C-alpha angles and dihedrals in degrees: 000000000000122000116224120174092207091054091058096061115095121225091224118110113258118258118257115260132167123197096249119016113022123078117225112250127215125207117236128201098194118116120198116230129209112255116244115241113239121208123223090247092054091047092053091048092049092052091055093047098043110111123214109277117245125203113260127227119267111263120249121236136192092267095039103043096184134032114243142177118271108253125206108291121228133180121266089259089073119103119253089226094076114142115272113261118211111214118224121246091249095051092054090066098045124087110196118215112268118264115247100191104051109125115245138169134202092236098050136062108279101188125076114262122210122215121221087252099059104262124116132229135202127183088233130025127200092233096047122075116227090238089064093049093050091231128123113266112277114256100205146008131240087262097052106032098090092041091055092046094050092048090052094050093049092046090054095045120006090196087079093063098085091045090051093047092050095044114039110197111232096191099083101032117114087260092051093048090050091066113114119221130196099205096199092050091045096048093046090050089048092055092046090052097051113123096347133100122264092251092050091048091052091049093049091046092053090049088049090053090048089060087069095043091260117135121220090214131246115316091003095300117170121261127217114277091237088068094060111111116261119242094255091058093051093044091055093049115103119243090236090055093049089052091060087071089066097266120142119240091258095047091049089052091046093052094045091049091050090049091051091054091051092044095052093044098248086120123032141151089255093054093046091050097049105030121112117248091257094048091049093054092045094051097044098042087055087069113091110244096030113097125188094263092052091049092049092051091047091050093050104038102029106028093033093224111173104210103057120128123175115203089177094065111099093207092054090048093052092045092052090049091052091046092058092046104262123146103237092188090064093043093050094073095047129085125249100124119227095354100042094134098046134355117252092239091051090051092050092047091051095047093045089073090063098049133158087031100050093131089066091044089051090050090055092047086060090049093049089055089042094239117171099243089174087085088067099034093053 
């Protein structure tokens, strides 16, 4: 699926908001339907016909292209060269309840990262003390992180409370934090999806998988994450061969360069889990094909980092302008270049009040401006 900033802006007029008194409003597309009345006879018949419910597969997202079985989780001190673990057929269909007591922190990766070899990595592990990891002590758990963040946002500016109540954020819930991400798979898929339609990206991705004797499945169905090529395989693949999958010369070079960084250990699940916010941006923007905006979206939506704020996102800029009481319709026709709705410094000053939970604040700036964040969430 391609990500286009212009595609995420709604054509609806922005809700009215003044800096002090008015509460920002958010448009909703849901329509309530009248519930159908069920007779006693129909109820009895339904009970007899109802089969035993079976657990469904985990749903794929933009950053996690295929559902997969949850492998054994280790702390970030584990090596990425753990032996590959093959999930059983049964485990692929089961989604365990999300953990509520896993230690997390706003400035670290809060989702579980998968290595190319089947093991899993978290920044913190329940059986490893923070002093042994070399990281600052965690400030929350998977069950309390969102609660703490919401309380902080409302304490800083109570006007956010009705917006938060009307638009629960799924990213940092226990279920959201339980999502498992293969960073190499996700970043390769992100590069493939740049500036092409979702259908084209899926076609190219399946042809890319076929280069390594991996089938994309019938009718473009997703394949298990464990069947994605490992970085060493992609790094050894010639550019000319990668281009036969439908990749442009530059994209083929970007993917090969990314694979080389994972293969030589410069990038790894362990590093991405434990790195500071600044180190993460520095390491990933050094990869050709990954700009700052792409890295910020990956950090927020895939890694579930809590203190990300993108001044380069037009939807965030417009939302911030509305939040402080500006008329974005009047500003739209004026000059000002990239930051015509709100100056970069003003955006940073505004967001600084909500640290270390600026990712959540950014998410609500999108909601205030009625941006379709589903394009990013998957």
